[in-house]
C-alpha positions in Angstrom: 59.7 101.0 36.9 56.5 102.7 37.8 56.8 104.4 41.1 53.9 105.8 43.1 53.2 109.5 42.7 54.1 110.2 46.3 57.6 108.7 45.8 58.2 110.8 42.7 56.9 114.0 44.5 59.3 113.3 47.4 62.2 113.1 45.0 61.3 116.3 43.4 60.9 118.1 46.8 64.4 116.7 47.8 65.8 118.2 44.6 64.3 121.6 45.6 65.7 121.2 49.0 69.2 120.6 47.6 69.0 123.5 45.2 67.8 125.9 47.9 70.5 124.9 50.3 73.1 125.2 47.6 71.7 128.8 46.9 72.5 129.6 50.6 69.3 129.1 52.5 69.6 127.6 56.0 68.9 123.9 56.2 66.4 124.1 59.0 64.3 126.8 57.2 64.2 124.7 54.0 63.4 121.6 56.1 60.4 123.4 57.6 59.2 124.8 54.2 59.3 121.4 52.4 58.3 119.1 55.2 61.6 117.3 55.8 63.7 116.7 59.0 67.1 116.2 57.5 70.4 116.7 59.4 73.8 117.6 58.0 74.8 114.0 57.5 71.7 113.1 55.6 72.1 116.2 53.5 75.6 115.3 52.6 74.5 111.8 51.5 71.7 113.2 49.4 74.1 115.7 47.8 76.5 112.9 46.9 73.7 110.8 45.5 72.4 113.8 43.5 75.8 114.5 42.0 76.5 110.9 41.2 73.1 110.6 39.4 73.8 113.5 37.1 72.0 116.2 39.1 68.5 115.0 38.3 65.7 114.4 40.7 65.4 110.8 39.4 68.6 110.0 41.2 66.9 110.9 44.5 64.1 108.3 44.1 63.9 106.0 47.1 63.2 102.6 45.8 61.8 101.3 49.1 58.1 102.1 48.6 56.5 98.8 49.6 55.8 95.6 47.8 53.0 94.5 45.6 50.1 93.1 47.6 49.6 89.4 46.9 46.5 88.9 49.0 44.3 91.4 47.2 40.8 92.1 48.3 39.1 89.5 46.2 41.4 86.8 47.5 40.8 87.9 51.1 37.1 87.9 50.7 37.1 84.4 49.2 39.4 83.2 52.0 37.1 84.6 54.7 34.0 83.1 53.0 35.7 79.8 52.6 36.7 79.7 56.3 33.3 80.7 57.5 31.8 77.9 55.3 34.1 75.2 56.7 35.7 75.9 60.0 37.6 72.6 59.9 39.8 73.7 56.9 43.3 74.7 57.9 45.9 76.9 56.4 47.9 74.3 54.4 44.7 73.3 52.6 43.7 76.9 52.0 47.2 77.7 50.6 46.7 74.9 48.0 43.3 76.1 47.1 44.5 79.7 46.8 47.3 78.6 44.5 44.8 76.7 42.3 42.2 79.4 42.2 44.2 82.6 42.1 47.7 81.5 41.1 49.2 83.2 44.2 51.5 81.5 46.7 50.8 82.5 50.3 52.5 80.9 53.3 50.5 79.1 56.0 51.6 81.8 58.5 50.3 84.6 56.4 47.0 82.9 55.8 46.7 82.4 59.6 47.6 86.1 60.1 44.8 87.1 57.8 42.3 84.8 59.4 43.3 85.9 62.9 42.7 89.6 61.9 39.1 88.7 61.2 38.7 86.4 64.2 38.4 83.3 62.1 41.5 81.4 63.2 41.4 78.1 65.1 42.4 78.1 68.8 46.1 77.6 69.3 47.5 74.1 69.9 46.6 70.7 68.5 43.0 69.9 67.9 41.3 67.6 70.4 41.1 63.9 69.5 37.6 62.8 69.0 36.5 59.7 70.9 34.9 57.0 68.8 31.2 56.2 69.5 30.7 53.7 72.3 30.0 50.6 70.1 33.2 50.9 68.0 36.5 49.5 69.1 39.8 51.3 68.3 43.0 49.6 67.3 44.6 50.4 70.6 41.9 48.9 72.7 41.7 45.8 70.5 45.5 45.0 70.7 46.5 42.7 73.5 48.5 44.3 76.3 52.1 43.1 76.5 53.6 41.7 79.7 56.2 43.7 81.6 57.2 40.9 83.9 60.6 40.4 82.4 61.4 44.1 81.8 64.3 44.1 84.3 66.3 41.6 82.3 67.0 44.1 79.6 68.6 46.7 82.0 72.0 45.6 83.3 72.8 46.3 87.0 75.4 48.8 88.0 78.7 47.8 89.7 77.6 49.1 93.1 75.0 46.6 94.4 72.1 47.2 92.2 70.2 44.4 94.0 70.9 45.8 97.5 73.3 42.9 98.5 76.5 44.9 98.1 
């Protein structure tokens, strides 16, 4: 695996630290010289890792050096331009378009995070319902209202005088 140069240099400096401590130099002095802040417990773990790996600096490589960036700069610029062009488009639709155009899967939450960083996100909450123009009737207003006169017949009374006569 290709590691960043900084990760490789750190592993080599750790090897130097272990060799200098093994030669008899005090840990705090070697820490200061090489830019580390290791205590005795961390030193013991590194020594064990170094010996188990065949006493090579490659054994000291820390594999946690980040993850590849999915949302590269070209994708982000396209996303920002797309959102500026159409403010009504939301993250689920943008995720589909990004998958089609760039072949990268981004979650809705990450897209919203990127948009929020640039001040392009929609306000929180559900969007307002738009009222139809005055001349148009909606399905709710066209439907006849139901009578609630007999609504009490569906709810049985309790044992303790539900009608007040008890």
